[in-house]
N, C-alpha and C positions, 0 to 999 in steps of 0.2 A: 328523251322526248317521245311521246306516243306518235305512232304513224297511222294514217288512215288506210283503209283497205281499198284496193283497186277493183272495181266491179267488173272489169273486163274478164276476170276469171271468176266463174260462178261459185262463190263461197256460200252455198245454200245453208250450211250449218250455222252461219252467222245471220244471214238475211231472213231465214225462215226455219228456226230450230224445231218447229212442230211438224214440218213436212215429212212425208213418207221417206224421202231420200235422206233427210237428216237422221231419221230413225234407223235407216240402213247403215249409216256411218256409226251410230251408237252400237249397233249390233256388231259391226266390225271391231270396234274398240273392245267390246266385251269378249269377243272371240280371241283377240290378242291377249287380253288379261288372263284368260283361262287356257292359253295355248301351252303353257308350261307350269307344272305344279311345283317342281323342285327349284327352278331358276326364274328369277324375275326377268321380264322382257323390258329392258331399259333402253337399249340402243337398237332401233329398228330402221332398216333400209327399205325404201320403196323404189322399185324400178319397173321397167317394162321391157318387152322384147324389142319393139321398135319405137320410132317417134310417133307422136300424135295419138297415143293410146289413153291419155288422161291421167298419167301418173302424178303430174304436178298438181292438178286439180284435186286428185284423191288425197295426196299427202297434206295439202293445205287444209282441206276440210277435216281430215282425220286429226290434224294438230289442234284445230279449234275444238273438236269434240273432246279430246283429252283434256284440254285446258278448262272446258266447261265442267269437267268432273273434279275440279279443284286440285289439279295436279300442276306442278311447275313444269312447263314444256319448252323445249328448245327445238326449233326447226332449222336445220342446216341445209343450205343450198350447196351441194357438192358437185353440181353440174357446172364445172368451171370452163366448159366449152361453149354452152349456150344457156347461161343462167337466166332465170325468170322470176325468182322469188322477190327480188327488189321491185319489180313491176307490180306483182300481185299485192304486196303490202306497202307500196310506195315508200320504200326505205332507201336510204343512201347505199350505193354500191361502191363508194370511193375506197373503202377498205372492207375486207371480209375474210373468208376462209383462206384464200391464197395469201393474204397479208399475214395471217397467223402462222401458216405453215412455212412461209419464207422468213419468219421472225421480224417482219417489218412493223407489226402492230402487236399490241398486247390484248389479252382476252377482253378486258373491260372496254376496249376501244371498238370492238367489232360486234359485241352482243347488243342488239337493239330491241327496244320495247315495241309492241304493237298495240292497237287499240282493243285487243282482246285480253282480258285479265288473265295473268299467269302464262301468256304465250309470248315467247321471245324468239328472235330470228338471228341467224348469222348468214348474211348474203355471201355470194360466191367471191366477191371482190374482183380486182382486175384480172383479166384472163391471162394465165401464165403459159409459158411455152411447154411445160412438162406436168400437166395435171395428174397423169397416171403415177408418175414417180412421187409426186407430193402425197397422193392418197395412200400409197403403199409404204410410206416412210414411217420410221420410228416416231417421228414428231407427231404424226397423225394419231398413232396409238396413245401416245402420252397426252395429247389434247383430249381425246375421248375419255381417258381415265380421269382427267381433271374435271371435265364437264359433268361426269356422272356424280360427282360430289355435290353439285349445285342444282341439278335438275332431276326430276322424277322420270321423265320420258325425253329421249332424244330421237327425233325423226330426221332421217337423212335422205334428201332427194338426190338421185344420181342420173347420169345419162342412160339411155337405153342399153341393155346388156349386150345386144348383138352388134351394136355400132362400135363400141370401144371396150377396153378392159376395166374401166373405172369402177363400174358397178360391182364386178367380181372382187376387186381389190378391197373396196370398203365393206362389202358384204362379209368378207372373211374376218372383219373386226367387229361385227355386229352380233347381237343376240338373236336376230331373226330377220327374215326378208319377206316383204309382201310383193308379189308379182302382179302388176296391173296389165290387163289385156283388153283390147277392144273387140267385142264379140263379132262385130260386122267386118273387121278387116284382118285380124290376126289369122295366120295360117297355122295349121297343126304342126308342120315342120319347124316353123319359127318358135312356136311355144315350147316344143320339145328341146330345141337347141338352147333356148333361154334357161330352161330348167337344168339342162345338162351343164351349162356354164356355171350355174350356182353350185351344182353338185360337185364340180371339179374342185372348188375351194372349200368344200365341206360346210357351205352355208346352210343354216336351218331355214327351210322355206315354211313359213307359217301358213300360207294360203294364197289363193288367187282371187283378185277382184276382177270381175267381168263387167265391163262398161257396155252400155247400149244393148242390154238384153231386152228384146221386145216380146213381152208376154201378153200384155193387153194395153189398151189405150191409156189406162191410168198409171201404169208402171213402166212405161218406156223411159229409158235413161237411168233406171235404177243402177245401183252399185251392189253387186252380190258377192258374198264371200263363200268360197267353196273349199271345204275340207282342210287338210293340214299340209297339203303340198306333196303328199307321198304318192298320189295317183299319177299314172302316166297319161 
C-alpha cells in the first residue's frame, strides 16, 4: 500500500522539484554518482556530528532525488534509538529494521512502498535494547548483501556520530558516507571529531553537506556539497 508523505519534514524535492534547493540535491546526487570511477556507490550512509543538523531531511530529499532519476531506491531508518522516517512518510513502524535483525520478520514484511515512484522504505521498527550490537552483526551484513540485489541505491539514516557508535558501525559496511553539518551550530572540534570517528573505521567520506549557509537572501537554507571529505 502506498503511503503519503508527512509535510512536517520539508520534502522540497517532492513539493517543488524546480526549486533551487531541489537543484542542489540533484547536484549532490550527481557528485555521489561521480565520486568513484572504479566502484559503484550503492550503499550510502548519511549521518551528522550532533542532533538537529538536518541529516534526516537531507537523506529523505536525496532519496526522492535518486528515485526521480528512475532508480530503484531503498531508504533505511537505522536510527533505532530515535526513529523518524515512519513519521516523515506516514508509514507503519510496527515492524522494521529491528524486526529483521532479530529475525522476527521477513524482508517482504518490512519493505514498504511510498507515494514516490521507485522509492521504498524500511522503518526502524520497535526500539531494541541493543541497537549497536544489531548494526555490527553478521546479520546486518547479510541483509545489506541481499538488498543490493534488489535495489540500485540503498540510503541509510543513522544517529549522530558523536552521540553513539551506531553510525560508525554501519558506515564500515557502506560504500560511502555523507556527513551533514549545520553551518550555524556545528563547532570545528565537533566536525573534526566526527570525521575522525569515520576515519577510525576506514569509512569512505564522500563529502559534507552544509545546511543553512547564508550567502544572500535568495539562497538561505541551501544545501551545499563540499569536496570529497579529504580536507581537514
